[in-house]
N, C-alpha and C positions, 0 to 999 in steps of 0.2 A: 673710739674704735667703730663707730658704726651699730651698735649692738642694737637690736631689735626690740630690746627690752631693757627697762631698769633693772628689774630679776636678774637677767642674765648679765650683765653689766657688773651687777654688785656681786654676783657670784664670782666672775672672770675676776674682780679685783681680789677676792677672798683669797685665789687661788694661789696668789703673789706670796699672801702671808702663810697661810694655811696656818693659823693660829688655834684653831680646834681639832688641829692634828689633820694626818694623811688620809686616814678613810673619807673624813667628812671634806679633804681638798681634790678626792677623786669624786665624789658625791656631784660637789661644785661642778668640776669639769665636763663631767657628764650632762649634768643639767644645762651648760652652759653650750656644749656640742648638741644637743636636742632640739634649745630652742633657734639656735643658729644655724641648723645644717643646709636647710635651702637658701640663704642668705649669702653663703661664704664669705662672711663679715672675717676681719683682721680678730674680735670677738674669738667666733670662730675655729680662726688658725690657736689662738691664744689656748684657748679648750684643749684642743687637740694636743698640742706642746704640754699645758699641764694635766691630761689625761696619762701620758707618758711617763713623766717625771713621776707620778702619784706610783702608777705602778709599778716600776723600779724600784720604788721605795719599798713598797708593798711586796715585793719579792719576785713581783711577775715579771722578767726581764724580756721572755718572747710575747708577752702584749702589748709591752712597752715598746719595743720593737717596731712593731706595726701600727701604735699610734706617733711615733717618732718621724715615721717614714711620711704618714700622711702631712705631719706638721710642715715638713721640708717641703715636700711638692706643693704645697699653698703659698709657702713662701718663694719658692724658686727664682720667680722672675720678679720678684720686687724689690727694689732697692731700697725702697723703706724700710723695708721688716728684717734688712740684714741682721742685725742685732738676735731677732728669735730664731734665724737660721743658724747663727754661729752656736746659739744655746742648746739647740734640737741637736745638731751635730754633735756636741759634745757630750750631752747625753744620751745618744745614738749608742757614740761609742762607749760610754760607760756600760749600757744593756747588753753592746754584744759581746763587751768583755765579760760580764756576767755571765749570756752564754756558753761562752767558750768560744765564740767567731771571732778572733784575736785580728783576724785577717780584717774585718770592716771596722773593727773597734782601731785599729790603725790607718786604715785610711780614713776614717771620718775626726777623730782626734786632727789628723794632721791638716784636714782640708778646714776646722772649725779654725786651729791655728793661725794658719795660713789667709784665711778670712779675716780675722780679727787683726793681724797683722795690717794688712794691705787696706783695712778702714780705717786702723789708726784709732781701734778698740783694744787694745792691750792694757790700758789704764782704765777697764770699764767693769763691771757685772760677769757681760759676756765674755771679756776677754780673760777675766780670772777663770771662769769655768771652762774655757778652752785650755789655759794652759795646765789649769788641771789634769783634765784627760790625755795631755801630751804627756806630761808627767809621768802618769799611770803607766801607759805603752810603751813610753822611753825604758820606764825602768824594768818593766816587767820583758821587756827586749834586751835587757843586759848591757844598754845604753847609758853608765850610770853619771858619767858628765853631763850630757844634755839632759837627765833625769833632774839632775839638782839644778841647774839652770832654768828648766821650766817652771819647777815646783818653786823656785825663790822668786821666779817672777810674779809667781801664782799668788805668792804669799806676800810679797810686798806691798800688794792691794787686796789684799784681803777681809779688809774690814766695809768694803762695799757690798760684801754679803752678810754682814751681821744682821741687817734689818729683818731677816726672815731667820726666825729660830731655825727652822728644819733645814731650812739652806745651809746655814753656818756649821748645824752638826752635821749632814751630809758634807759637807767642806774638809770638815777636819776628820771626819772620818776615812777620807779618800786620800788627805795628804796624810795622815796617819800609816795607812796602808802601802802608800809609798816609798813613806820612809822607812820603813820597816822592810820593802824590798831592797832597798839601797843600805841595809845595815846599819840605820840612825834606830837606836831603840829610845834612850831619852827624847827626840824628835818625835817620836810615835808615840810615847806615853803621855805627851805634853797635847797632840792632838784629840787623842783618846778623851783625857780629861776635857779639855775645851768642848768636846762633843756632848758629855755627860752633863757640863756644865747648863749648856745650852738646852736641854731637854729637861733638866731639873725645876 
């Protein structure tokens, strides 16, 4: 990714797994952003994305929105970074929904899902996140059939996110909430159990 130092490259890698927890994920993301700020490298973009995701998971959706918007600006005109743009859009949808801005949540989830489909990435990790965001918005809007279809699509390739403990837990919580919105309590309970197991 053209990192300026081995230190920032290693910190960038650690943000992906977040093996030491979300607080450490945020610290690593901030380290990356501080060291890469003048270089505007892909590593810096990844740092901004990771910072936004970490702040969302730490209950800071408004600050997450700012970081995620910056990551999207950096990835906007780079075709090779479309996978990062899809993830940024999906997490911006989650953060916006958590802040009560369902208009932005709806728009960014739709854009993430459309871009994932257009690029043939529905069967990839970014595609899983995009479909999860789409299902969340559709369930909120009362479009049950379309929400069920999006949720089923996300779960079909859900194992792609198992490699990261925090991501597997977070994804299952989102699937559980969406299942609950759709009136499927047994599925919601299963996803909560999966999230607990991931974090135990």
